[in-house]
BATOR-621061 format. One record per residue (C-alpha): residue in three letters; x, y, z. Coordinates in steps of 0.05 Angstrom, whole numbers, plus 32768, in hexadecimal, padded with zeros to 4 digits. Example, Ala and Ser with C-alpha at 12.3 -4.5 7.8 and 13.67 -1.06 7.14 Angstrom:
{type: ala	x: 80F6	y: 7FA6	z: 809C}
{type: ser	x: 8111	y: 7FEB	z: 808F}
***
This chain:
{type: unk	x: 821E	y: 8287	z: 8060}
{type: unk	x: 8227	y: 82C4	z: 8034}
{type: unk	x: 8215	y: 829A	z: 7FF7}
{type: unk	x: 81D5	y: 8283	z: 8019}
{type: unk	x: 81C5	y: 82CA	z: 802D}
{type: unk	x: 81CF	y: 82E3	z: 7FE6}
{type: unk	x: 81A7	y: 82AA	z: 7FC8}
{type: unk	x: 816C	y: 82B2	z: 7FF6}
{type: unk	x: 816B	y: 82FD	z: 7FEE}
{type: unk	x: 816C	y: 82F6	z: 7FA3}
{type: unk	x: 8135	y: 82C2	z: 7FA7}
{type: unk	x: 8109	y: 82EF	z: 7FD2}
{type: unk	x: 8113	y: 832A	z: 7FA2}
{type: unk	x: 8104	y: 8300	z: 7F64}
{type: unk	x: 80C7	y: 82E1	z: 7F85}
{type: unk	x: 80AF	y: 8327	z: 7F96}
{type: unk	x: 80BA	y: 833C	z: 7F4E}
{type: unk	x: 808E	y: 8303	z: 7F37}
{type: unk	x: 8057	y: 8318	z: 7F67}
{type: unk	x: 805F	y: 8360	z: 7F51}
{type: unk	x: 8052	y: 8348	z: 7F09}
{type: unk	x: 800F	y: 832F	z: 7F23}
{type: unk	x: 7FFA	y: 8379	z: 7F24}
{type: unk	x: 7FFD	y: 8376	z: 7ED8}
{type: unk	x: 7FD3	y: 8337	z: 7EDB}
{type: unk	x: 7F9D	y: 8357	z: 7F04}
{type: unk	x: 7F9E	y: 8393	z: 7ED5}
{type: unk	x: 7F96	y: 8369	z: 7E97}
{type: unk	x: 7F61	y: 833D	z: 7EB6}
{type: unk	x: 7F37	y: 8378	z: 7ECD}
{type: unk	x: 7F41	y: 839F	z: 7E8C}
{type: unk	x: 7F2A	y: 8363	z: 7E64}
{type: unk	x: 7EEC	y: 8355	z: 7E8D}
{type: unk	x: 7ED1	y: 839D	z: 7E92}
{type: unk	x: 7EAF	y: 83C3	z: 7E5A}
{type: unk	x: 7EDD	y: 83E7	z: 7E29}
{type: unk	x: 7EC7	y: 842B	z: 7E43}
{type: unk	x: 7EE8	y: 841D	z: 7E87}
{type: unk	x: 7F2B	y: 83FE	z: 7E73}
{type: unk	x: 7F58	y: 843C	z: 7E7B}
{type: unk	x: 7F3B	y: 8447	z: 7EC0}
{type: unk	x: 7F4C	y: 83FF	z: 7ED3}
{type: unk	x: 7F93	y: 8408	z: 7EBC}
{type: unk	x: 7F9B	y: 8449	z: 7EE2}
{type: unk	x: 7F7C	y: 842C	z: 7F20}
{type: unk	x: 7FAB	y: 83F0	z: 7F22}
{type: unk	x: 7FEA	y: 8418	z: 7F16}
{type: unk	x: 7FD3	y: 8449	z: 7F4C}
{type: unk	x: 7FC0	y: 8416	z: 7F80}
{type: unk	x: 8002	y: 83F1	z: 7F79}
{type: unk	x: 8029	y: 8432	z: 7F83}
{type: unk	x: 7FFE	y: 8446	z: 7FBF}
{type: unk	x: 8007	y: 8401	z: 7FDE}
{type: unk	x: 8053	y: 8406	z: 7FD8}
{type: unk	x: 8056	y: 844B	z: 7FF8}
{type: unk	x: 8025	y: 843D	z: 8030}
{type: unk	x: 8047	y: 83FC	z: 8042}
{type: unk	x: 8089	y: 8422	z: 8047}
{type: unk	x: 806A	y: 845B	z: 806F}
{type: unk	x: 804A	y: 842E	z: 80A4}
{type: unk	x: 802F	y: 83EC	z: 808B}
{type: unk	x: 806E	y: 83C2	z: 8090}
{type: unk	x: 807D	y: 83D5	z: 80D8}
{type: unk	x: 8034	y: 83CC	z: 80EB}
{type: unk	x: 8036	y: 8385	z: 80CF}
{type: unk	x: 807A	y: 8374	z: 80EC}
{type: unk	x: 807E	y: 83A1	z: 812A}
{type: unk	x: 80B3	y: 83A6	z: 8160}
{type: unk	x: 807A	y: 83A7	z: 8193}
{type: unk	x: 802F	y: 83AB	z: 819A}
{type: unk	x: 7FFC	y: 83DA	z: 81B8}
{type: unk	x: 7FD2	y: 839C	z: 81C7}
{type: unk	x: 7FFE	y: 835F	z: 81C4}
{type: unk	x: 7FE9	y: 832F	z: 818D}
{type: unk	x: 7FB1	y: 835C	z: 8173}
{type: unk	x: 7FC5	y: 83A4	z: 8168}
{type: unk	x: 800D	y: 83B2	z: 8152}
{type: unk	x: 8034	y: 83F1	z: 8162}
{type: unk	x: 803D	y: 8422	z: 8129}
{type: unk	x: 807D	y: 8438	z: 810A}
{type: unk	x: 809B	y: 8446	z: 80C6}
{type: unk	x: 80CC	y: 8428	z: 8094}
{type: unk	x: 80DA	y: 8469	z: 8070}
{type: unk	x: 8123	y: 8466	z: 8087}
{type: unk	x: 812E	y: 8420	z: 806D}
{type: unk	x: 8174	y: 841C	z: 8050}
{type: unk	x: 81B3	y: 83F2	z: 8051}
{type: unk	x: 81CE	y: 841B	z: 808B}
{type: unk	x: 8198	y: 8406	z: 80BC}
{type: unk	x: 819E	y: 83C9	z: 80EA}
{type: unk	x: 8167	y: 8395	z: 80E2}
{type: unk	x: 8144	y: 83A3	z: 8123}
{type: unk	x: 8136	y: 83EC	z: 8111}
{type: unk	x: 80FE	y: 83D9	z: 80E1}
{type: unk	x: 80D9	y: 83AF	z: 8114}
{type: unk	x: 80D9	y: 8363	z: 8116}
{type: unk	x: 811E	y: 8346	z: 8103}
{type: unk	x: 811A	y: 832A	z: 80BD}
{type: unk	x: 812D	y: 82E2	z: 80AE}
{type: unk	x: 811A	y: 82A0	z: 80CD}
{type: unk	x: 8104	y: 828D	z: 8113}
{type: unk	x: 8149	y: 8272	z: 8125}
{type: unk	x: 8163	y: 82B9	z: 8126}
{type: unk	x: 8190	y: 82AF	z: 80EA}
{type: unk	x: 8189	y: 82E3	z: 80B3}
{type: unk	x: 8179	y: 82C4	z: 8070}
{type: unk	x: 8168	y: 8300	z: 8045}
{type: unk	x: 816E	y: 834C	z: 8046}
{type: unk	x: 8139	y: 8378	z: 8065}
{type: unk	x: 8130	y: 839B	z: 8023}
{type: unk	x: 811F	y: 8359	z: 8001}
{type: unk	x: 80EF	y: 834A	z: 803A}
{type: unk	x: 80CB	y: 838C	z: 8031}
{type: unk	x: 80C6	y: 8385	z: 7FE6}
{type: unk	x: 80AA	y: 833F	z: 7FEA}
{type: unk	x: 8076	y: 8354	z: 801E}
{type: unk	x: 8060	y: 8394	z: 7FFB}
{type: unk	x: 804B	y: 8372	z: 7FBB}
{type: unk	x: 801B	y: 8347	z: 7FE4}
{type: unk	x: 7FFA	y: 8386	z: 7FFF}
{type: unk	x: 7FEE	y: 839F	z: 7FB8}
{type: unk	x: 7FCF	y: 835C	z: 7FA6}
{type: unk	x: 7F9B	y: 8364	z: 7FDD}
{type: unk	x: 7F88	y: 83A9	z: 7FC2}
{type: unk	x: 7F85	y: 838F	z: 7F7A}
{type: unk	x: 7F4D	y: 8360	z: 7F90}
{type: unk	x: 7F24	y: 839D	z: 7FA4}
{type: unk	x: 7F32	y: 83BE	z: 7F61}
{type: unk	x: 7F11	y: 8386	z: 7F39}
{type: unk	x: 7ED3	y: 8382	z: 7F64}
{type: unk	x: 7EC3	y: 83CD	z: 7F5E}
{type: unk	x: 7ED3	y: 83D4	z: 7F14}
{type: unk	x: 7EA6	y: 83FE	z: 7EE8}
{type: unk	x: 7E86	y: 842D	z: 7F1B}
{type: unk	x: 7EB6	y: 8445	z: 7F52}
{type: unk	x: 7ED9	y: 8489	z: 7F4D}
{type: unk	x: 7F24	y: 8489	z: 7F4F}
{type: unk	x: 7F33	y: 84BB	z: 7F87}
{type: unk	x: 7F08	y: 8497	z: 7FBB}
{type: unk	x: 7F25	y: 8455	z: 7FA4}
{type: unk	x: 7F6C	y: 846E	z: 7FAF}
{type: unk	x: 7F59	y: 848A	z: 7FF3}
{type: unk	x: 7F3F	y: 8445	z: 8007}
{type: unk	x: 7F80	y: 8427	z: 7FEC}
{type: unk	x: 7FA6	y: 8451	z: 801E}
{type: unk	x: 7F7D	y: 8436	z: 8058}
{type: unk	x: 7F7E	y: 83ED	z: 8042}
{type: unk	x: 7FC7	y: 83E8	z: 8030}
{type: unk	x: 7FE2	y: 8414	z: 8067}
{type: unk	x: 7FB8	y: 83FC	z: 80A2}
{type: unk	x: 7F83	y: 83C6	z: 8099}
{type: unk	x: 7FAD	y: 8393	z: 8074}
{type: unk	x: 7FEB	y: 839B	z: 80A0}
{type: unk	x: 7FC3	y: 8394	z: 80E1}
{type: unk	x: 7FA3	y: 8352	z: 80CD}
{type: unk	x: 7FE4	y: 833C	z: 80AD}
{type: unk	x: 8006	y: 8346	z: 80F1}
{type: unk	x: 7FD5	y: 8315	z: 8110}
{type: unk	x: 7FF1	y: 82DD	z: 80E4}
{type: unk	x: 8036	y: 82EC	z: 80C8}
{type: unk	x: 804C	y: 8321	z: 80FA}
{type: unk	x: 8047	y: 82F6	z: 8138}
{type: unk	x: 8000	y: 8309	z: 814D}
{type: unk	x: 7FC9	y: 82E0	z: 816E}
{type: unk	x: 7FB9	y: 82B5	z: 8131}
{type: unk	x: 8002	y: 82A0	z: 812B}
{type: unk	x: 8003	y: 828F	z: 8175}
{type: unk	x: 7FC5	y: 8263	z: 8171}
{type: unk	x: 7FDF	y: 823B	z: 8136}
{type: unk	x: 7FBC	y: 825B	z: 80FB}
{type: unk	x: 7FDD	y: 8242	z: 80BB}
{type: unk	x: 7FDC	y: 826B	z: 807B}
{type: unk	x: 801C	y: 825F	z: 8054}
{type: unk	x: 8016	y: 8295	z: 801E}
{type: unk	x: 7FD5	y: 82B9	z: 802E}
{type: unk	x: 7F93	y: 8299	z: 8018}
{type: unk	x: 7F77	y: 82BE	z: 8055}
{type: unk	x: 7FAA	y: 82F4	z: 8064}
{type: unk	x: 7FAD	y: 830F	z: 801D}
{type: unk	x: 7F73	y: 82F4	z: 7FF4}
{type: unk	x: 7F3B	y: 82F1	z: 8028}
{type: unk	x: 7F51	y: 8335	z: 8042}
{type: unk	x: 7F4C	y: 8353	z: 7FFC}
{type: unk	x: 7F09	y: 8333	z: 7FEE}
{type: unk	x: 7EEB	y: 8348	z: 8032}
{type: unk	x: 7F00	y: 838F	z: 8023}
{type: unk	x: 7EE3	y: 8389	z: 7FDD}
{type: unk	x: 7EA0	y: 8370	z: 7FF9}
{type: unk	x: 7E9C	y: 83AC	z: 8028}
{type: unk	x: 7EA9	y: 83DD	z: 7FF0}
{type: unk	x: 7E78	y: 83BB	z: 7FC0}
{type: unk	x: 7E40	y: 83BE	z: 7FF4}
{type: unk	x: 7E49	y: 8409	z: 7FFB}
{type: unk	x: 7E55	y: 8414	z: 7FB1}
{type: unk	x: 7E1C	y: 83ED	z: 7F91}
{type: unk	x: 7E19	y: 83CB	z: 7F4D}
{type: unk	x: 7E2B	y: 83E9	z: 7F09}
{type: unk	x: 7DF3	y: 840E	z: 7EE6}
{type: unk	x: 7DCE	y: 83DC	z: 7EBA}
{type: unk	x: 7DE8	y: 839E	z: 7EDD}
{type: unk	x: 7DA4	y: 838B	z: 7EF9}
{type: unk	x: 7D5F	y: 8392	z: 7EDA}
{type: unk	x: 7D24	y: 83AE	z: 7F00}
{type: unk	x: 7D0F	y: 8368	z: 7F15}
{type: unk	x: 7D56	y: 8359	z: 7F2F}
{type: unk	x: 7D6B	y: 832E	z: 7EF4}
{type: unk	x: 7DB6	y: 8330	z: 7EE9}
{type: unk	x: 7DC6	y: 834B	z: 7EA4}
{type: unk	x: 7E06	y: 8339	z: 7E7F}
{type: unk	x: 7E3C	y: 836F	z: 7E78}
{type: unk	x: 7E70	y: 834D	z: 7E4C}
{type: unk	x: 7EB9	y: 835D	z: 7E53}
{type: unk	x: 7EDF	y: 8384	z: 7E1F}
{type: unk	x: 7F18	y: 8355	z: 7E11}
{type: unk	x: 7F19	y: 830B	z: 7E24}
{type: unk	x: 7F60	y: 82FE	z: 7E0A}
{type: unk	x: 7F79	y: 8337	z: 7E35}
{type: unk	x: 7F55	y: 831A	z: 7E72}
{type: unk	x: 7F73	y: 82D5	z: 7E62}
{type: unk	x: 7FB9	y: 82F5	z: 7E5E}
{type: unk	x: 7FAC	y: 8312	z: 7EA3}
{type: unk	x: 7F9C	y: 82CC	z: 7EBE}
{type: unk	x: 7FDC	y: 82B0	z: 7E9F}
{type: unk	x: 8005	y: 82E8	z: 7EC0}
{type: unk	x: 7FE3	y: 82DB	z: 7F03}
{type: unk	x: 7FF1	y: 8290	z: 7EFC}
{type: unk	x: 803A	y: 829F	z: 7EEE}
{type: unk	x: 803F	y: 82D2	z: 7F26}
{type: unk	x: 8021	y: 82A1	z: 7F58}
{type: unk	x: 8060	y: 8278	z: 7F56}
{type: unk	x: 8082	y: 82B3	z: 7F77}
{type: unk	x: 8047	y: 82BE	z: 7FA5}
{type: unk	x: 8047	y: 8277	z: 7FC0}
{type: unk	x: 808E	y: 8261	z: 7FB1}
{type: unk	x: 80AC	y: 82A0	z: 7FCE}
{type: unk	x: 8086	y: 8294	z: 800F}
{type: unk	x: 80B6	y: 825C	z: 801F}
{type: unk	x: 80E5	y: 8297	z: 802B}
{type: unk	x: 8126	y: 8273	z: 801F}
{type: unk	x: 8141	y: 8244	z: 7FEA}
{type: unk	x: 818A	y: 823A	z: 7FFF}
{type: unk	x: 8182	y: 81F8	z: 8024}
{type: unk	x: 8170	y: 81B4	z: 8008}
{type: unk	x: 8130	y: 81B1	z: 8031}
{type: unk	x: 8119	y: 81F6	z: 801C}
{type: unk	x: 812A	y: 81E9	z: 7FD3}
{type: unk	x: 80FF	y: 81AA	z: 7FD3}
{type: unk	x: 80C7	y: 81CF	z: 7FF6}
{type: unk	x: 80C9	y: 8207	z: 7FC2}
{type: unk	x: 80C5	y: 81D3	z: 7F8A}
{type: unk	x: 8088	y: 81B3	z: 7FAA}
{type: unk	x: 8067	y: 81F7	z: 7FB2}
{type: unk	x: 8072	y: 8207	z: 7F68}
{type: unk	x: 8057	y: 81C3	z: 7F54}
{type: unk	x: 8019	y: 81C8	z: 7F80}
{type: unk	x: 800A	y: 820F	z: 7F6C}
{type: unk	x: 800A	y: 81FB	z: 7F23}
{type: unk	x: 7FE0	y: 81BD	z: 7F2E}
{type: unk	x: 7FAC	y: 81E1	z: 7F58}
{type: unk	x: 7FA1	y: 8215	z: 7F23}
{type: unk	x: 7F99	y: 81DE	z: 7EEF}
{type: unk	x: 7F66	y: 81BA	z: 7F1B}
{type: unk	x: 7F3F	y: 81FB	z: 7F23}
{type: unk	x: 7F3B	y: 8207	z: 7ED8}
{type: unk	x: 7F24	y: 81C0	z: 7EC8}
{type: unk	x: 7EEF	y: 81C0	z: 7F00}
{type: unk	x: 7ED2	y: 8203	z: 7EEA}
{type: unk	x: 7ED0	y: 81EF	z: 7EA1}
{type: unk	x: 7EAE	y: 81AC	z: 7EB0}
{type: unk	x: 7E7A	y: 81CC	z: 7EDD}
{type: unk	x: 7E6C	y: 8202	z: 7EA9}
{type: unk	x: 7E64	y: 81CD	z: 7E73}
{type: unk	x: 7E36	y: 81A3	z: 7E9F}
{type: unk	x: 7E0B	y: 81DE	z: 7EB4}
{type: unk	x: 7E06	y: 8205	z: 7E73}
{type: unk	x: 7E1F	y: 81D9	z: 7E3C}
{type: unk	x: 7E58	y: 820A	z: 7E2F}
{type: unk	x: 7E9E	y: 8215	z: 7E4B}
{type: unk	x: 7E9B	y: 825C	z: 7E68}
{type: unk	x: 7EE0	y: 827C	z: 7E5D}
{type: unk	x: 7ED6	y: 82AD	z: 7E97}
{type: unk	x: 7EC7	y: 8273	z: 7EC6}
{type: unk	x: 7F05	y: 824F	z: 7EAC}
{type: unk	x: 7F2F	y: 828D	z: 7EBD}
{type: unk	x: 7F10	y: 8294	z: 7F02}
{type: unk	x: 7F1A	y: 8249	z: 7F0B}
{type: unk	x: 7F65	y: 8253	z: 7F02}
{type: unk	x: 7F66	y: 828C	z: 7F35}
{type: unk	x: 7F3B	y: 8264	z: 7F65}
{type: unk	x: 7F69	y: 8228	z: 7F61}
{type: unk	x: 7FA4	y: 8255	z: 7F70}
{type: unk	x: 7F82	y: 8277	z: 7FAB}
{type: unk	x: 7F6B	y: 8234	z: 7FC7}
{type: unk	x: 7FB2	y: 8217	z: 7FCB}
{type: unk	x: 7FD3	y: 8257	z: 7FE4}
{type: unk	x: 7FC6	y: 824A	z: 802E}
{type: unk	x: 7FEB	y: 8207	z: 802C}
{type: unk	x: 8012	y: 81F9	z: 7FEC}
{type: unk	x: 804E	y: 81D7	z: 800B}
{type: unk	x: 8030	y: 8199	z: 802B}
{type: unk	x: 7FFD	y: 8179	z: 7FFC}
{type: unk	x: 8010	y: 8148	z: 7FC6}
{type: unk	x: 8008	y: 815F	z: 7F7F}
{type: unk	x: 7FC9	y: 8135	z: 7F78}
{type: unk	x: 7FAB	y: 8155	z: 7FB7}
{type: unk	x: 7FBC	y: 8199	z: 7F9A}
{type: unk	x: 7F93	y: 8189	z: 7F5C}
{type: unk	x: 7F58	y: 8177	z: 7F88}
{type: unk	x: 7F5F	y: 81B6	z: 7FB2}
{type: unk	x: 7F62	y: 81E0	z: 7F73}
{type: unk	x: 7F26	y: 81BC	z: 7F57}
{type: unk	x: 7EFE	y: 81CB	z: 7F96}
{type: unk	x: 7F10	y: 8213	z: 7F8D}
{type: unk	x: 7EFC	y: 8213	z: 7F44}
{type: unk	x: 7EB9	y: 81F3	z: 7F54}
{type: unk	x: 7EAC	y: 8222	z: 7F8E}
{type: unk	x: 7EBB	y: 8261	z: 7F67}
{type: unk	x: 7E8A	y: 824D	z: 7F30}
{type: unk	x: 7E4F	y: 8249	z: 7F5E}
{type: unk	x: 7E66	y: 8283	z: 7F8A}
{type: unk	x: 7E69	y: 82B3	z: 7F4F}
{type: unk	x: 7E22	y: 82A1	z: 7F3A}
{type: unk	x: 7E09	y: 82A6	z: 7F82}
{type: unk	x: 7E26	y: 82EB	z: 7F8D}
{type: unk	x: 7E0D	y: 8304	z: 7F4A}
{type: unk	x: 7DC8	y: 82E5	z: 7F44}
{type: unk	x: 7DB2	y: 82DA	z: 7F8C}
{type: unk	x: 7DD5	y: 8310	z: 7FB5}
{type: unk	x: 7DD6	y: 8343	z: 7F7B}
{type: unk	x: 7E1D	y: 8357	z: 7F8B}
{type: unk	x: 7E3F	y: 8371	z: 7F4D}
{type: unk	x: 7E87	y: 8357	z: 7F48}
{type: unk	x: 7E9E	y: 835E	z: 7F00}
{type: unk	x: 7EDA	y: 832F	z: 7F06}
{type: unk	x: 7EC1	y: 82FF	z: 7F3C}
{type: unk	x: 7EF7	y: 8317	z: 7F6C}
{type: unk	x: 7ECE	y: 830E	z: 7FAC}
{type: unk	x: 7EBF	y: 82C6	z: 7F9B}
{type: unk	x: 7F04	y: 82B2	z: 7F7F}
{type: unk	x: 7F2C	y: 82D3	z: 7FB7}
{type: unk	x: 7EFB	y: 82D5	z: 7FF1}
{type: unk	x: 7ECF	y: 8298	z: 7FEF}
{type: unk	x: 7F07	y: 826D	z: 7FD3}
{type: unk	x: 7F38	y: 828E	z: 8003}
{type: unk	x: 7F0D	y: 8273	z: 803C}
{type: unk	x: 7F10	y: 822E	z: 801C}
{type: unk	x: 7F5B	y: 8232	z: 8016}
{type: unk	x: 7F64	y: 8243	z: 8060}
{type: unk	x: 7F34	y: 820D	z: 8078}
{type: unk	x: 7F4F	y: 81D5	z: 804D}
{type: unk	x: 7F96	y: 81DB	z: 8069}
{type: unk	x: 7F8A	y: 81AA	z: 80A3}
{type: unk	x: 7F74	y: 8175	z: 8071}
{type: unk	x: 7FBB	y: 8170	z: 8056}
{type: unk	x: 7FE6	y: 818D	z: 808E}
{type: unk	x: 7FE6	y: 8164	z: 80CE}
{type: unk	x: 8004	y: 819F	z: 80F5}
{type: unk	x: 7FC8	y: 81CB	z: 80E6}
{type: unk	x: 7F84	y: 81C7	z: 8108}
{type: unk	x: 7F3F	y: 81E0	z: 80F5}
{type: unk	x: 7F2F	y: 820F	z: 8130}
{type: unk	x: 7F69	y: 8240	z: 8125}
{type: unk	x: 7F58	y: 8241	z: 80DA}
{type: unk	x: 7F0F	y: 8252	z: 80EA}
{type: unk	x: 7F25	y: 8289	z: 811A}
{type: unk	x: 7F53	y: 82A4	z: 80E5}
{type: unk	x: 7F1D	y: 82A7	z: 80B0}
{type: unk	x: 7EEB	y: 82CA	z: 80DE}
{type: unk	x: 7F20	y: 82FA	z: 80F9}
{type: unk	x: 7F3D	y: 830E	z: 80B7}
{type: unk	x: 7EFB	y: 8314	z: 8092}
{type: unk	x: 7ED6	y: 8335	z: 80CB}
{type: unk	x: 7F0B	y: 8369	z: 80DC}
{type: unk	x: 7F1A	y: 837A	z: 8093}
{type: unk	x: 7ED1	y: 837F	z: 8080}
{type: unk	x: 7EBD	y: 83AB	z: 80BB}
{type: unk	x: 7EFA	y: 83D9	z: 80B6}
{type: unk	x: 7EF2	y: 83DF	z: 806B}
{type: unk	x: 7EA7	y: 83ED	z: 8070}
{type: unk	x: 7EB4	y: 8424	z: 80A2}
{type: unk	x: 7EEC	y: 8441	z: 8079}
{type: unk	x: 7EC7	y: 8441	z: 8037}
{type: unk	x: 7E88	y: 845D	z: 8058}
{type: unk	x: 7EAF	y: 8497	z: 8075}
{type: unk	x: 7ED0	y: 84A4	z: 8031}
{type: unk	x: 7E8C	y: 84A0	z: 800F}
{type: unk	x: 7E6E	y: 84D3	z: 803F}
{type: unk	x: 7EA4	y: 8505	z: 802C}
{type: unk	x: 7EB2	y: 84F3	z: 7FE4}
{type: unk	x: 7E7D	y: 84C9	z: 7FC0}
{type: unk	x: 7E9D	y: 8489	z: 7FA8}
{type: unk	x: 7E6B	y: 8477	z: 7F71}
{type: unk	x: 7E6E	y: 8492	z: 7F2A}
{type: unk	x: 7E2C	y: 84B1	z: 7F14}
{type: unk	x: 7DFE	y: 848C	z: 7EE3}
{type: unk	x: 7E14	y: 84BD	z: 7EAD}
{type: unk	x: 7E5D	y: 84B2	z: 7EBC}
{type: unk	x: 7E54	y: 8467	z: 7EB9}
{type: unk	x: 7E2E	y: 846D	z: 7E78}
{type: unk	x: 7E66	y: 8493	z: 7E54}
{type: unk	x: 7E9A	y: 8469	z: 7E78}
{type: unk	x: 7ECE	y: 8477	z: 7EAD}
{type: unk	x: 7F03	y: 847E	z: 7E78}
{type: unk	x: 7EE1	y: 84BF	z: 7E64}
{type: unk	x: 7EC9	y: 84D8	z: 7EA7}
{type: unk	x: 7F05	y: 84C5	z: 7ED2}
{type: unk	x: 7F41	y: 84BE	z: 7EA4}
{type: unk	x: 7F36	y: 84E7	z: 7E65}
{type: unk	x: 7F59	y: 84B2	z: 7E3B}
{type: unk	x: 7F30	y: 847A	z: 7E1A}
{type: unk	x: 7F51	y: 8436	z: 7E13}
{type: unk	x: 7F2D	y: 8428	z: 7DD2}
{type: unk	x: 7F1D	y: 846C	z: 7DB2}
{type: unk	x: 7F13	y: 844C	z: 7D6D}
{type: unk	x: 7ED8	y: 8423	z: 7D87}
{type: unk	x: 7E9B	y: 8450	z: 7D93}
***
C-alpha cells in the first residue's frame, strides 16, 4: 500500500508540474499573437496571475472548493483556509478528505493541492489572452484575486467538491466546463466592460487586422500547451497504481493527443476551403479547441471518436472566432473565448454521446450554471474595480504600447 501511495502521489505531483508548464504555453501563445509593443506586459501579467492564483487558492480557494461543510448545502460552501497546510496536519483539517470515494488515501494532501492550484491558474490565463493589448495591470491583478480566490472555487465546488452538479450526475472529467468555460465566461465579462483595442475596428465597424509579433513563439506556446494537456487530462484520473487506472490513463493520453490532431486538421481544411490559404493562427486554435473539446470526457471514447470530437472543436472554433470578431465586434486577440468557452460548451455536451453513464440534462444545467454564475459574478467584480480604478489603458498608452506605459521594459527595444 505504501508503494501505491508513493506512486500515486508522485504521479499527481508530476501531472501538476506538466499543467504548471502550461502557464509558459499561455505566455508564449499570447506574446506571439499580440503586437511587439505589448509583449513584456504579457509576460509580466502571466507570471503575476500564476503567483496570485497560487496564493489565493492557499488562502481560501482550496477549502472553498473542497469544504468541510456548506453555508447552503450543494451551492455555497463554507469558507476556511489552507495556510497551515503541512505534513503535521491530519487530512480532515483542510476540508474534504483527499483520496478516492472508498475512503482509502491514495496521495498526499500537498499533492492534491498542487494539482488543483495549477488548474485555477489555467482559468485565469484564459482571461489574460482575451484582454491583451489594452487592460491595465493593477486592475487585472485585482480581478485575478477575485476569480482565483472566490469565483472559480465556488463553481468548482458544485462539480468536483460534492456540490449540486455532482449530485445530479454532471460529468466533466478534467474541466471543459469547470476550468475552460469558467475562464472564458469571466473573459467575456471583462471584455464587455473593457472594449476593443484602439484601431481594431474602423468607423464603419469593419474588423482591421492587428498581426501578432512572433508566430513561431505563438506556435511554441501551442506545443507547450499540447504537452501540458497530458498532465491536465491524464492527471485527472488521479491514480495510476492499479491495472485499471493505468489503462485508463493510457487511453486518456491517447485520446488527448488524437483530439488535438483532429482539431488542427479540421481548422486547416476549413481555412483552405474558405480562403484558399491555411491560416496558421486557426491551426493553432484548432489544436487548443480539440484539446478543450475532449477534456470533459477523455477516458471513454475510442481513439477514432476522439479525432471526431477534436475535429468538431476545430471546426467550431474557426467559425466562432470569426463570429465574435466580425459580427459581435468583440476583440479577443488570441481567440480565447471561442477556443475555451464555445468549445468548452461543446466538450461538456458531447460527453453523453460516448459515455452511457452521462445524460444530457445535467450537462445542460452544468453549462448554464457555470457560465451564468461566472459571467455575472465577474461582470459585477470588474465593474466595481473599474469604478474605482479604470481598467482600460488610454489611447495614448495603447499607441506607445503597454511595455512602455505599464512595464518600462520593452521586449524588442531594437525594433522601433
